[in-house]
N, C-alpha and C positions, 0 to 999 in steps of 0.2 A: 192079761190076768191081773185082777185086783183082789187082794186078800189081806187077811190079818190072822194073827195067832190068838192073842187075848186082847180084848179092848172093850170099851164101854159103848153103849148106844150113841153116845156123843161123837165118838170117832166114826162110827158107821154113818151117822147123819152127814158128816163132812165128806165121806167117800161116795155117797149116793149120786151127786151130780156127774161123777166120772163114769158111772156104769154104762151109759150109751157108747162110750169110747172103747170098751174092752169086749172080748169074746167070752171071758169067764170071770165070774165074781164069786169069791168065797168070803162072805161077810157075816159068818155066824159066830164071831168072837164073843159077843155078849151071852150066848147060850152056855158058855163054859164058866161063867161067873156065878158065884153063890148069890151075890147082891150086885145089881147094876145101879150105878149112881143116877142114871136118868132113864128109867124104863119106858122110853117113848116108842120103842119098836117092839113088835111082838113077832115071835117065830113059832110057827106050827107046821109040822109035817114037811119040813124042807122049804117052806115059803116064808118070805119076809113080808110082814104086814105093817104099813106105815100108819 
């Protein structure tokens, strides 16, 4: 399991290389922020778009 509570897209970018090593990834932390410091990732309908 790889996850976060609240974080920016910058933290999610750092976690992406670890995704092949886990069964579950909960990386939607930036969706809870009013303003993301680096909106490099886009989330729509439960999918992460790079």
